[in-house]
C-alpha positions in Angstrom: 0.1 -0.1 0.0 1.3 3.5 -0.8 0.0 7.0 0.3 1.0 10.6 -0.4 0.7 13.0 2.3 1.3 16.8 2.5 3.2 17.6 5.5 1.0 20.7 6.9 2.6 20.9 10.6 5.9 19.8 12.1 4.6 16.7 13.8 2.9 13.8 12.4 0.6 12.2 14.8 0.4 8.5 14.7 -2.2 6.6 16.4 -1.3 3.8 18.5 -3.1 0.8 19.8 -1.3 -1.8 22.4 -3.2 -4.7 20.8 -2.9 -3.9 17.2 -0.8 -5.8 14.9 2.7 -4.2 14.2 3.0 -2.4 10.8 6.2 -1.2 9.0 5.9 2.3 7.7 8.6 3.3 5.1 8.9 7.1 4.4 10.2 8.7 1.2 10.7 12.3 0.0 11.9 13.5 -3.3 12.5 9.6 -4.2 14.7 9.0 -1.2 13.9 7.0 1.8 14.0 9.3 5.0 13.2 6.8 7.5 10.9 3.8 8.7 9.2 2.8 11.7 7.4 -0.2 13.3 4.3 1.0 14.7 1.3 -0.5 16.4 -1.2 1.2 14.3 -4.6 1.6 15.8 -7.9 1.3 13.6 -10.3 2.6 15.9 -9.8 5.0 19.0 -6.0 5.0 19.8 -4.7 4.2 23.2 -2.3 7.0 22.5 -0.9 9.4 19.7 2.7 9.4 19.1 4.3 12.0 16.9 6.9 11.8 14.0 9.0 14.8 13.9 8.9 16.2 10.0 10.4 19.6 10.7 12.7 19.0 7.6 9.5 18.4 5.4 7.2 20.8 6.4 5.2 22.0 3.4 6.5 19.1 1.1 4.8 15.8 0.3 6.1 12.5 1.3 5.1 8.8 0.6 4.4 6.1 3.1 4.7 2.7 2.1 3.6 -0.3 4.1 1.5 -3.2 4.6 -1.5 -1.0 5.9 -5.0 -0.4 5.1 -6.4 2.4 3.1 -7.9 4.4 6.1 -4.5 5.1 7.3 -4.2 8.4 5.4 -7.3 9.6 7.4 -5.7 8.6 10.7 -2.4 10.3 10.4 -2.7 14.1 10.8 -0.2 16.8 11.0 -0.3 19.3 13.9 2.1 21.9 14.8 2.7 20.7 18.3 3.1 17.3 20.0 0.0 15.6 21.4 -0.3 16.3 25.1 0.3 13.3 27.4 -1.7 14.4 30.8 -0.9 12.0 33.5 -1.3 12.6 37.2 1.4 10.0 38.0 4.6 11.1 36.1 7.6 10.8 38.2 9.0 14.3 39.0 12.5 13.2 40.5 13.1 10.6 37.8 13.6 11.5 34.0 10.9 10.0 31.6 10.3 10.4 28.1 7.5 12.7 27.2 6.0 9.8 25.4 7.3 6.4 24.2 9.8 3.9 25.5 13.3 4.7 26.8 16.1 2.2 27.8 20.0 2.8 28.1 21.2 6.3 29.0 23.5 7.4 26.3 26.2 10.1 25.8 26.5 11.3 29.1 28.7 14.3 29.2 29.2 17.5 31.3 30.2 20.5 29.4 29.8 24.2 29.9 27.7 23.8 33.1 25.2 21.5 31.3 24.5 17.7 31.9 23.5 16.1 28.8 21.4 13.0 29.1 21.0 10.8 25.7 19.0 7.9 25.9 17.7 5.0 23.9 14.3 6.0 22.6 11.3 4.5 20.8 9.2 7.7 20.0 6.5 5.6 18.5 5.3 3.0 21.4 5.7 1.8 24.7 7.4 -1.3 23.6 11.2 -1.6 22.7 12.0 -0.9 19.1 12.9 1.7 16.5 15.9 2.8 18.6 16.8 6.4 18.3 18.9 8.5 20.9 16.7 11.0 22.7 18.2 14.0 24.4 17.6 15.9 27.5 19.5 18.7 29.3 20.1 19.8 32.9 22.0 22.1 35.2 21.2 20.3 38.5 20.8 16.3 37.4 17.2 16.6 38.9 15.5 19.1 36.6 15.5 17.9 33.0 14.4 19.8 29.6 13.8 17.4 26.7 15.3 18.0 23.4 13.7 15.6 21.0 15.6 13.0 19.0 19.4 13.5 18.4 20.1 10.3 16.4 17.8 8.6 14.1 17.9 5.2 12.3 19.2 5.1 9.0 20.8 2.7 6.3 23.6 1.7 8.8 20.9 0.6 11.3 19.1 1.6 14.3 20.9 3.7 16.9 22.1 1.6 19.8 24.0 2.7 23.0 27.1 4.7 23.2 29.0 7.5 25.1 30.2 11.0 24.8 33.0 13.2 25.5 34.4 16.8 25.0 37.4 16.6 22.7 39.6 19.3 24.4 42.9 18.6 22.6 41.2 18.6 19.1 42.4 15.2 18.7 39.8 14.3 16.0 40.1 17.5 14.2 36.6 18.5 14.2 37.5 21.6 16.6 38.8 22.2 19.9 36.0 21.3 22.5 33.8 19.8 20.1 31.5 16.9 21.7 32.2 13.8 19.9 29.6 10.8 20.5 30.3 7.1 19.7 27.2 5.0 19.2 26.6 1.6 17.8 24.8 1.5 14.3 23.2 -1.7 14.8 23.0 -3.1 11.1 20.4 -5.4 10.3 17.8 -4.3 13.2 16.1 -2.1 10.6 14.9 -3.1 6.9 16.9 -0.2 5.6 20.3 -1.7 6.8 19.3 -5.2 6.5 18.7 -4.8 2.6 22.5 -3.6 2.1 23.9 -6.3 4.6 24.9 -3.6 7.1 26.6 -5.1 10.3 26.9 -3.6 13.7 29.6 -0.9 13.7 30.9 1.7 16.1 30.4 5.1 14.7 31.2 8.8 15.4 28.6 11.8 15.6 30.2 15.5 16.3 28.3 18.5 18.1 29.9 22.0 17.6 26.9 23.5 19.0 27.3 22.4 22.7 25.6 19.2 22.1 22.3 20.5 20.6 22.8 19.3 17.2 24.7 15.9 16.3 25.9 15.2 12.9 26.8 11.7 12.1 30.5 11.7 10.6 32.3 8.4 10.2 32.7 4.7 11.3 35.4 4.4 13.9 35.5 0.8 14.5 34.3 -1.9 12.0 32.2 -5.0 12.8 34.4 -7.2 15.2 32.3 -10.1 16.2 28.7 -10.9 17.1 26.5 -8.1 18.4 29.7 -6.0 19.2 28.0 -2.7 20.8 27.8 -0.1 23.5 31.4 1.7 23.2 32.4 3.6 26.5 35.3 6.2 25.4 37.5 8.2 27.8 40.9 9.8 27.8 43.4 8.2 30.2 45.8 10.9 31.6 48.6 8.7 32.7 49.4 6.9 29.5 48.2 9.8 27.1 45.7 7.9 25.2 41.9 7.6 24.5 40.4 4.0 25.4 37.3 2.4 24.3 35.4 -0.1 26.4 33.3 -2.4 24.1 31.1 -5.3 24.4 31.7 -8.1 22.0 29.3 -11.1 22.7 28.3 -13.7 25.1 30.3 -12.6 28.2 33.3 -11.1 26.1 34.5 -7.6 26.1 37.6 -5.8 24.3 39.5 -2.6 25.0 40.8 -0.6 22.4 43.2 2.5 22.1 43.5 5.6 20.0 45.5 8.8 19.7 43.0 10.6 17.4 39.6 8.9 18.6 39.0 8.0 15.1 41.6 5.0 14.4 41.4 2.4 16.8 43.7 -0.7 17.7 42.6 -3.4 20.1 44.7 -3.9 23.1 43.0 -6.6 25.2 40.1 -8.9 24.9 38.7 -11.0 28.2 35.6 -12.8 29.3 34.0 -12.3 32.5 31.1 -14.9 33.3 27.9 -13.3 34.0 28.7 -9.5 32.9 27.1 -8.5 29.6 26.5 -5.4 27.6 27.3 -1.6 28.0 31.0 -1.6 29.7 32.4 1.1 31.7 35.7 1.5 33.0 36.6 4.4 35.7 38.7 5.0 38.7 37.4 5.8 42.3 39.5 6.9 45.0 40.8 4.4 47.6 43.4 4.4 50.3 44.9 7.7 49.1 45.3 6.4 45.6 42.6 5.1 43.2 41.2 1.8 42.0 39.7 0.8 38.6 36.1 -0.5 38.3 35.2 -2.5 35.2 31.3 -2.4 35.1 28.7 -4.1 33.0 24.9 -3.2 32.3 23.7 -5.6 35.0 25.6 -3.6 37.8 28.1 -6.6 38.1 31.7 -5.2 38.3 35.3 -6.0 39.2 37.9 -4.1 41.0 41.6 -3.8 39.8 44.4 -2.0 37.9 44.3 -0.3 34.5 47.6 1.0 32.6 45.9 2.5 29.6 46.1 -0.7 27.6 44.9 -3.6 30.0 42.6 -4.1 32.9 44.1 -6.5 35.4 41.3 -7.5 37.9 41.9 -8.1 41.5 38.3 -9.4 42.6 35.9 -11.7 41.2 32.5 -10.5 39.8 30.5 -8.6 42.4 27.2 -7.1 42.3 26.2 -3.4 43.2 22.6 -3.8 42.9 20.1 -5.8 45.1 17.4 -5.7 42.6 16.9 -6.4 38.8 15.1 -3.3 38.0 18.4 -1.1 37.4 20.5 -1.7 34.3 22.7 0.0 31.6 24.2 2.4 33.9 26.8 4.9 32.5 29.0 7.3 34.2 29.4 11.0 33.2 32.5 12.3 31.2 33.8 15.8 31.9 33.1 15.6 35.9 36.3 16.2 37.7 35.7 15.8 41.3 33.2 12.8 41.6 31.8 10.0 39.7 28.0 10.3 38.6 26.1 7.4 37.5 22.9 7.0 35.8 20.8 3.6 35.4 17.9 2.6 33.3 15.1 1.4 35.4 13.1 -1.2 33.7 9.6 -0.2 34.9 6.4 -1.9 33.3 3.6 0.7 33.8 2.9 2.4 30.4 -0.6 4.0 31.3 0.6 7.3 30.7 2.0 6.8 27.2 5.6 6.4 28.3 7.4 3.6 29.8 10.8 3.1 31.9 12.6 5.8 33.4 16.1 7.0 34.8 17.4 6.6 38.2 18.3 9.5 40.5 21.9 10.1 39.6 24.1 8.3 42.0 27.5 9.4 43.2 30.0 6.3 43.3 32.5 5.6 45.9 34.5 2.8 47.3 33.9 1.4 50.9 36.6 -1.0 52.8 34.7 -4.2 53.7 36.0 -7.4 55.2 35.7 -8.8 51.7 37.6 -5.9 50.0 36.8 -2.6 48.4 33.1 -2.5 47.4 31.1 0.0 45.4 28.7 2.0 47.4 26.0 4.4 45.9 24.2 7.4 47.1 21.9 10.1 45.4 23.6 13.1 44.0 23.9 15.9 46.7 21.9 18.3 44.1 18.9 16.1 45.3 18.8 17.7 48.6 18.4 21.2 47.0 14.9 20.0 45.9 13.6 18.2 49.0 13.7 21.1 51.3 10.3 20.7 53.5 11.8 18.5 56.4 9.5 16.8 58.9 11.0 14.9 61.9 8.9 12.2 63.3 9.1 10.2 66.5 10.2 6.8 65.6 6.8 5.3 66.9 4.7 7.9 65.5 1.6 6.5 64.0 3.5 3.4 63.3 2.2 1.9 59.8 0.3 4.8 59.2 2.9 7.7 58.5 1.4 9.5 55.4 3.5 10.5 52.4 1.2 13.5 51.7 1.3 13.2 47.8 4.9 14.7 47.2 8.2 13.1 46.0 10.3 12.6 49.0 13.3 11.2 50.7 12.8 9.1 53.7 15.8 8.8 56.3 15.5 6.1 58.9 18.4 5.8 61.6 18.4 2.6 63.8 20.2 2.0 67.1 23.4 0.5 67.7 23.1 -3.4 67.3 19.8 -3.1 65.5 18.7 -6.2 63.9 17.8 -6.5 60.2 14.5 -4.6 59.7 11.7 -4.3 57.1 10.4 -1.0 55.8 6.7 -1.0 54.2 6.2 2.1 51.7 2.5 1.5 50.4 2.4 -1.9 49.3 6.0 -2.5 49.1 8.4 -4.3 51.7 12.0 -3.5 51.5 14.8 -5.1 53.6 17.4 -2.5 55.1 20.2 -4.5 56.4 21.5 -4.1 60.0 23.5 -1.7 62.2 22.8 2.3 62.8 23.8 3.5 59.4 20.6 5.5 58.1 18.6 3.9 55.4 17.4 6.4 52.7 14.4 5.9 50.5 13.6 8.3 47.5 9.9 7.9 46.6 8.4 9.0 43.3 5.4 8.2 41.7 5.5 4.5 40.8 9.2 4.1 42.1 11.2 3.5 45.2 15.0 3.5 45.2 16.8 2.8 48.6 20.1 3.0 49.8 21.4 1.4 53.2 24.6 -0.2 54.9 26.6 3.3 54.2 25.4 2.9 50.5 26.7 -0.7 50.0 23.0 -1.9 49.6 21.2 -0.1 46.9 18.1 -1.3 44.9 15.2 0.0 42.9 11.5 -1.5 42.9 8.3 -0.4 41.0 5.6 0.6 43.4 1.9 1.3 43.0 1.6 4.5 40.5 -0.3 6.1 43.3 2.3 5.3 45.9 2.7 8.9 47.1 -0.9 8.7 48.5 -0.2 5.8 50.8 1.6 5.5 54.2 4.7 4.2 55.3 6.0 2.1 58.2 9.6 2.5 59.3 9.8 -1.0 61.1 11.2 -1.9 64.2 14.2 -0.3 66.2 13.9 3.0 64.5 15.2 5.9 66.7 15.0 8.8 64.3 12.6 9.2 61.1 12.7 12.2 58.8 10.8 13.0 55.6 12.3 15.5 53.2 9.5 16.5 50.7 9.6 18.4 47.1 7.5 21.5 46.8 4.5 21.4 44.3 6.4 22.7 41.2 7.3 20.3 38.7 10.3 21.0 36.6 10.7 18.3 34.1 9.6 19.7 30.6 
């Protein structure tokens, strides 16, 4: 089937039905293919309407081809604005897309006072697919402004995960302080690339306007094996070179090295049982020096040494997460005095036309334990600038009936010396906090709870009722101090 459509407004509204059969839409302009999307097209009243940004083609005619019915031309409409998604339970402390599915954080870079959060994004549905890079910016890691699609699928593949850094030395020749983004072009994951036999490669996009516009430039690393993907690139000061950590396949990873960010040589290949995808490699202060952390998507990590060429582990595979909800975390490039990590939280609720969210950014550190150094997490310090209304409660105040009062909040609970392991109930969710007097912290937002205990060594995230903030909480036995810090009524994500 083929239809010709005049683009009379910036956004092409696409009706979505959860139970509809997927349809592939192929878009053409002036005889050239400009995009494709797998969409669950609603035939009747849609569950949601998603928007394709057609800014470049406003006022022009496009051709849409696919296995759809004749009535599609009536159901597709152009509008100057995106559809409004009004939903009372959208998280406020956790980043979400305005509409659609998100997964892995990508291209995390801090530059000129701005934190950039790129991410995997399906703008056309609440399930995984049609992988774009979405984009948002913030000056405080809590309030985000959404900027739309930064990288879109093309004939090299859909846009899989990657990283970013500021080229302060102009090593790549695109200009001093240009922002470079390394991403996987997932050849074979869309029809466009499959028809030309494209494989998965690691490619470079460049921004010379502070990260607001990304231009695809070149291939940095050709296909090595299997599903190789997720390049994390950083500069290693001690050896004076750039390093790329890359997932290969199975439990196998590679490290590559470059002097110009464009030409790469493999320096190490190794396997770590249980570790998969989204590698990261970064140092953390320890005993007056530092120790390197090799990290994978599931929150598994190894401690060790790194000389710019090879990572030498001195631990087995360890787990940073107590739950399975966080995944694909990445640390920020360009932050000098701390290590900040953002994880994807794999939530299921899509009643608001969006699905999944990002964690509250966390600061990472290493703690001494009887088993050796272990990674600890705590929310970024900026969180406390937005939770200003503090209420201190007697530990036994209305046990089991302490109200959350509707606002996103943080709950701090302290227990006495020698306290036994305890369980905290928040709404219908029960969470074990470990033992000892160290405070336990819970960040509670619409539909999500993150928790930190045992001096940051115990971290987890759980999906909660979407209206959990209208519920009560019970701090559990042994509490000697309970404090609730609430956010004001303003909502800053836009």
